C-alpha positions in Angstrom: -14.5 -28.8 23.5 -11.6 -29.7 21.0 -13.8 -29.0 17.9 -14.4 -25.7 19.5 -11.2 -24.8 19.9 -10.3 -25.9 16.5 -13.2 -24.0 15.3 -12.1 -20.7 17.0 -8.5 -20.9 15.7 -9.4 -21.5 12.4 -11.6 -18.3 12.5 -9.1 -16.2 13.9 -6.2 -17.4 11.2 -9.2 -16.4 8.6 -9.2 -13.4 10.2 -6.1 -12.6 10.5 -5.3 -13.2 6.7 -8.1 -11.3 5.4 -6.6 -8.1 7.0 -2.8 -8.8 5.0 -2.2 -6.1 2.4 -0.8 -6.6 -1.2 2.5 -4.8 0.0 6.0 -5.4 -1.7 9.4 -4.6 0.1 12.7 -4.5 -1.5 16.5 -3.1 0.3 19.9 -3.3 -0.2 21.5 -6.2 1.5 23.4 -3.6 3.6 21.0 -1.2 4.6 20.2 -1.0 8.4 17.9 2.0 9.8 19.7 1.7 13.0 22.5 3.3 11.2 21.1 6.6 10.8 20.2 9.2 13.4 17.5 11.3 11.3 15.3 11.6 8.0 13.0 14.1 6.1 9.9 13.0 4.3 9.4 14.4 0.9 5.8 14.0 -0.9 6.4 13.8 -4.8 3.6 16.1 -5.9 4.2 16.4 -9.5 3.0 13.3 -10.4 -0.4 13.2 -7.6 -3.6 12.9 -9.8 -6.8 14.8 -8.8 -8.2 11.6 -7.3 -5.7 11.6 -4.9 -6.9 13.8 -1.6 -4.2 15.6 -0.3 -5.0 15.6 3.2 -5.3 12.0 3.3 -1.9 11.9 2.1 -0.4 14.3 4.6 -2.0 12.1 7.5 -0.1 9.2 6.0 3.1 11.1 6.0 2.2 12.5 9.5 1.7 8.6 10.3 5.0 7.5 9.2 6.6 10.4 10.5 5.4 9.8 14.3 6.4 6.1 14.1 9.7 6.9 12.8 10.2 9.3 15.8 9.2 6.9 18.0 11.8 4.4 16.9 14.3 7.0 17.8 15.2 8.8 14.7 14.8 12.5 14.8 12.8 14.4 11.9 15.4 17.1 9.8 14.7 19.1 6.5 18.5 18.7 6.0 19.0 15.0 6.8 20.9 12.8 4.4 18.2 9.7 4.8 14.9 10.7 3.0 11.6 9.2 2.6 10.2 9.6 -1.0 6.6 9.5 -1.1 5.3 8.9 -4.6 1.7 8.5 -5.6 0.1 7.9 -8.8 -3.4 6.5 -10.7 -3.6 3.9 -13.5 -6.2 2.9 -15.5 -6.5 -0.7 -16.2 -8.9 -2.6 -18.8 -10.5 -5.5 -17.9 -12.4 -7.9 -19.8 -14.3 -11.2 -18.9 -15.8 -13.2 -21.5 -18.9 -15.0 -20.9 -19.7 -18.0 -22.5 -23.5 -17.9 -21.4 -25.7 -15.4 -19.8 -28.9 -16.9 -17.8 -31.5 -14.6 -17.1 -34.6 -15.8 -15.1 -36.5 -16.0 -18.3 -34.0 -17.5 -21.2 -30.3 -19.1 -21.7 -28.6 -16.9 -24.0 -25.3 -18.5 -25.7 -23.7 -15.9 -27.2 -20.1 -16.5 -27.2 -18.9 -13.2 -28.3 -20.2 -11.2 -25.7 -17.7 -9.4 -23.5 -17.7 -7.8 -20.1 -15.6 -4.8 -20.5 -14.5 -2.5 -17.8 -11.7 0.0 -16.4 -10.5 0.1 -13.3 -8.4 2.7 -11.6 -5.6 1.5 -9.8 -3.9 3.9 -7.0 -0.2 2.9 -6.8 1.9 4.0 -3.6 5.8 3.7 -3.6 8.0 4.8 -0.8 11.6 5.1 -1.5 14.3 5.6 1.3 17.1 7.4 -0.4 20.7 8.3 0.9 20.9 11.4 -0.4 25.1 11.7 0.3 25.6 8.5 -1.7 22.8 9.1 -4.2 21.5 5.4 -3.6 18.3 4.3 -3.1 18.7 1.9 0.0 15.1 0.4 0.7 11.6 0.6 -1.3 8.3 -0.2 -0.8 5.3 -0.1 -3.5 1.6 -0.7 -2.4 -1.6 -1.3 -4.7 -5.0 -0.3 -4.1 -8.4 0.5 -5.7 -10.8 3.8 -4.9 -12.9 2.7 -1.8 -10.5 0.2 -0.6 -10.8 0.1 3.5 -6.9 -0.8 3.2 -5.9 1.9 1.0 -3.1 4.2 2.5 -5.3 7.2 2.2 -7.8 5.6 4.4 -7.1 6.3 8.5 -7.1 2.6 8.9 -5.5 1.9 6.0 -2.8 4.6 6.6 -2.1 3.0 10.2 -1.8 -0.6 8.3 0.4 0.3 5.8 2.8 2.2 8.3 2.4 -0.8 10.7 3.7 -3.2 8.1 6.6 -0.5 6.6 7.8 -0.4 10.4 7.8 -4.3 10.5 10.0 -4.4 7.4 12.8 -2.3 9.3 13.2 -5.1 12.4 
């Protein structure tokens, strides 16, 4: 029975680790969200590329807005506290040098054969800015590839990222 319990615990831990996102949070030491009573949200539409679906981005904005309202803040367009949503894409070239190549018929020892591909990465940065002091108080960034289930523009990914953002305020 002890082995089964250990195995189940190990499987749960592995399952929980696979749901982690690559999110980085940074803030000013003196920042506390409880010092504010309202907020606003802006999407930087000038940097949005054509690959980003604006409907999915609005879903992320609405999820963030709903979660912040649930914490007790109120939404106001004229608020001093502004969440700025910036999203962009970046192409990255990857190269994997292959020392040998095996097919089912022969070994191929060409040392100069490269596997080169372009990968598009999407980057979401949310900055929290105090407009009266003109200072960024808090920021979060996450990077994902197209088609990822953890993307903030997918429905499940949006919920995961917003949950992690809200946990960072605790």
